[in-house]
N, C-alpha and C positions, 0 to 999 in steps of 0.2 A: 627585579625577581615577576612571576608571572602569577597573578590572582587567584586565591584557592577556587578549585571549579565547583560552581552551587551543585553538586549533583542530583542532589536531591529535589530541589525546584524545577532542575530540569526535566528530571526523571518522571515528576507530576504532571504535567503535560502529555507529556508521551501517554500516561496510563491512561489518561482519562480521554485523549485520542482517540485513541486506540479501544477503549469500552466503547465509545461510540457505534463504532467499528462493527466488535462485537457481538450488537443488536444488530445493525444495517446488516451484514455479511450474511447468517445462518437465518436469520426470521422474518427479512424485510419482505422475502418474498413468498415464503408462506402467508404474511401478514395480506399483503396483495391478493395471493388466491383467496385466499377468506372473505375479500371483501367483494370476492365476483370476476376479478379480471381475467384476463385469459394471456397462456402463454405469449404471444407475442406482445400486449399488451405490458405485461411482468417483465418483457424483454427491454419492450423500450424505456417504461421507467425507470428500469435499473444502470440502461445505458445511460439517462438524462446525470443519475449522480457524477459517473465518470467522466460526462462531456462534459460537463463544465468545468472540470481541469485540463482542459483543453486550455480554455480562455485563462482562466480566473488566476491562475499561478505566473503567468505571463505578462496580466497588469498588474497583480500586486510584485511581484518579482521586478519589473523596471522602477517603478514606487521605490521601492526599498531599496536596490543599489543606486537609484538618485540622492533619495535623502538619507538614507542612512537608517533608519525608523523603521528597522526590521518586527522590532516590540511590538510598536505603535502599531502595524496593521497584523500581528499576530490577536492582539487583543480586541480589535476593535473585528477580525475577521469572526474572531469566538461568541463576541458578545450581539452580531448581527446572525450568526449564523442559530443563536438562540432563539430570537425574536423570530425568526424566518421559518422554524420548525414548527411553532406554535401553531403555525396557521393548518398543521394537518389536522385540530382538532376544530378548526373554524369553518370548513365545508368541504365537498365532497364531491364525486366524481372524476372520471381518469383528467380530464384538462387544468383542473383548481388542482388536484394532486400534482400534475407534473408543472405545474405552475411552482407551487409549493417546496419540490424535491429539488426544482431550476434554481430557486433562492438562495434555500438555506445552502446547497451542495457548492454555490457560487463562493460563499465566507468561507462555508468548512475548510473546501478543497484551496483556499488560499492561503491560510493559516500552516497547513506543516512544512512547505515549503522552505517560507522565510524562517521559521521555529528550525531547522534543519540548517542550514543557513548558519545561524544563530549557534547551535551548538556546536558546528563544526570550529567558530571562530573561538567559542570558550575553550573547547580541546587544545587547538593549534599543534604545537609539536605532539601531542598523545591525539592523534585522531585512529588510531585504530583503537583506542579504548572505547569510541562511537558506541557499539553492540553492546559496553556493558550499560550505557543508557538507555540507549534503543528497545533494553529488553523488559524493559519498566512496561512500556507500549504491549507486548504479548503478554504480560502478565495482565493486566487491564483487559485485555481481549479473553481471555482465557476464566477469568474470573465474571465478565458481564453473560458469555456465551453458557457459563451454567447455570448461573445465576437467572437470568430470564428464560432458560428452558425448564427451570424449576417453577417460574412462577407463571407460566405459557399452559405449562403441563395444571396447576391448582385454580387459575383464574381464567385462564382464554386468553387468546392473541390478540382480543381488541385492547386489552391494557398494554401494547406495547409503544403508543404514541404519547400517551401522557408517562409512562416513566421512562423514558427516553428525556423529557426535557430535564430531567434533573441529572442526567449525564454530562447535558449541554452545558448545564449551571455551573459543575465542576472544571468544566472545559475551560470556564470562562475565568473563575474564580484562580486556576493552576496560570492561565494563561497573565493575573495582575501579577500574579509573586516570582515569576521567570525573568530573572536581571537581563538586558544586552549584552551583549559582549562588543566590544571597540571592532572594526573592519581590519581584518589585517590586509597589510598593503602587499606588494610586488611589484618586482621591475617588468614584469608580464600583464601586468593590470590593463596596459593603455591599448592591449590588442584587441581589435573589434569583435564583439563577439560573433558577426557572422564567418569572421573566417576561421573563428575556433569550432564553430559547428558543420563546418563544411571540409572540415578535415576528413580524409579517407580514413580512417579509424573511428573518429565521431561518430561519423555516418552510419561506419558496421556495428559499433556497440549501441546506436538508438535503435536500429533496424531490429538487431536480436534482441532488443528489450522489449519493445515492441509487439513482437512476434509471441513473445512470451508472455509479457501481460495478457492478450489477444487468447492465449491458448484458456487464460481464466477466467474467460468471461464465463461459462458455459459453470465453470466453480461456481461463480460468484452471484449467478444469476438462480441456478437450477437444482445445486446440489441439494439442498433441507428438501426440495420438490423431488430429485430423484429417490432419494434416502425415503421417504416418507410412501412413493411408490412400490418400495421393497419391503414394507410394512414396517419401515425404523418408527418409534412413537419422538417426540417432542426432546425429552431429556436424553434420550442414547443418541438424537443426531447433534445437539448442544455436546456432549460430551466424545463425537466423532470432529468437531471442530475442535474442540479445547485438545484433546491429542496432537492436533497436528500442530496447534500451538507452544503446545509444551515441548517438544520435538523443537520448534523454533529456537526457544528458550536455550536450552541443555546447548544447539550450535553456537547462540550469540557468546557465548561465555567461552567457545575454544576460537572463535572468529579474529579473535586480535594476534592469536599467535598463527593460525591459519594462513590468513592471506600476507603475510611479511614469506613466512616459512615456503607455503606453494605457489602462491601467483597467482595474478586474477583471470590469467586466460584459461589454465587447465581448472580453477575451482570454477569460475561461473559457465566451461562449455560442461562439465561433468555439472551442474548446478540443473543447467539446460535438459540434458539427456533426460535424469531421472526425473522428469517432469513429465517428460513424453511419456516414460512408464508408470508414472501416474494415472495419468489422463486413462491410459489405457485398462489398469484394474478397474478404477473406479468404473468407466464406462462397461466392460463387459463382466466383472466381476464384483459385484454389489450385492451380491448375496451370501457371497463365501464373507463373512467375518474376518476369519485368519487374512486375508489379503486385504480388505478393506482398511484393518486396520492398520497395518503394512504403509499400500498407497497414504495414507495418513501422514505416517511416519516421514514420509519422503516429503513433506510440506516445509522440514528442516531444509535441502534443499531446494525446492521450487520458490521459496522464498525467502529465509533464511542465509544461504549464501548470498543469492542471488544480488539481495538488498544490498547486503553488507559491502559486496563487491562493488553494485551498480554506485551506490554514494561514494565509494573511496573515488572510483574514477570519476563522476562528475567534480567531486575533490580534487583529481589531479589535473581536470583539463580546464575547469573553469574558474579561474580565479582572480582575486581581488576584487573590482567591480564590477565582472563578470559573474559572481559567486552567487548573488540569490536570483539572477535569468539561466545561470546554470542548473542551479537546483529546481528551476521550475517548469524549465525545458524536459528533463528528467522526469518530471511529473506527468506535464500537461503529455508528453508527446508516448510515456508507457502507461503509466497508472491510469489515464486519461484516457487521450484515443484508441490505446489498446485496448484498456477492458471493455469501452461504449461499444468499438465494434465487433470485439468477443459478446457481449451479451447481447448486442443487436440481433446479431448472425444465429447465435444458438438460439433465441425466440425465437427468429420467423421458421428457423429447421426443426425445431422441438418436437413439436404437433407432426411435421412431413416425415421427416425419415428415424424420430426414436432417440432418446436419449444416449444410450448405446454409441450410433455411429455419431454426434454429435462429440461426445468427450475423443472418440477416433479421428478425429476432424482437427479436433485440440492439439491431439497426442503429434499429428504432423507438423504442426504448427511448431511446437517445440522444438523437436529436432531440428526444421530448417533452422531454429535460430541458434541450437548449439551448435548447427555447422560456418554459421556466421559468425557466432562467439570466437571459434578458435582461429579465423582467417584473419579478427579484425582485431583483437586486443593484443596488447604488446607483449609479448613472448619475454621481454627483460626484466618482469613486474615494477613495472615502473611505480605503480600505486604503492603496491606494500615500502619500496626501497626509499619511497619520496618521506612515508611517517616514522622509518628506523633512522633514518638520517638527521630529520629534523629534531627527534627527540635527542640526536646525542650532541645536538648543538648549542 
């Protein structure tokens, strides 16, 4: 008999992990702006947050796959992220802040891929139910993005670092209570990971994911600043961020049925095409509130559909002892290198060509990603069929 799924203990970790992101994504850029940093410096500092995902997940993924101690790595990562982030309160200046951000994000980014692998091992044959657990991360994001928007309006943005330490403490506690699942074995587990990675379909999948996340760089680094330039206040900006994640939550409720029914290739391609439309609307029509609201609802596609399909494809391609490193590669290539490159380029171009054209460039990247996804992902719905077949065995 399969042991009962520790639903709430797994969900709590996602809640606090993305609660932290719910502060960093919308408010860290404005916080840096308020400290007097230039657009180029803000782009560089935001890029550091994502650049550590290129290295950290792969180091910790290799250790986890060799030792099998995924949750020990998650717990250590959460603890050291807490201690490292406290450095924001202990010094000042660009290089000190860059060092602190590199340190805390190195450990913070190490935790999620291994927790994802642990969650998929808990789910086993019920892998399509992943979105029902992951949605609690979206709820955590919404709670903090709305709460901190109100707190910033009342007390000023300088309160941000101290308040965030409480969220990192919650993340560490949630890591302590989440149990480790046994590693699931497979006949294909001995296949070298390099051979898996260089399959044409896998290369195409990662390239599409990289471009899509690079297109998110301007969004993560400058969306709040872009909106503030159009006259939106902190509470309104927080509400717009939250609207996107609410749409994502609604989508997560249906993904366990959509993925097996529609298939990975169609869902991913449509999601990336809608992402391109989203960036065009944000870049050119931020003053038109109904269209901006619609653009934020498209977050259901540009993140919700994309990530649910992405996790299922990684779980399909990388199995057995390749699982942790597969999740690490997905994190490092997409949310790491992709967003880091996008943030860095956005920071360099923001003052030169303006926010509208930066978001239009992001739209081009998302459109190219959609074309690559259509020709790379399997047409036979391999990931969805795997989940369905295994759930019947």
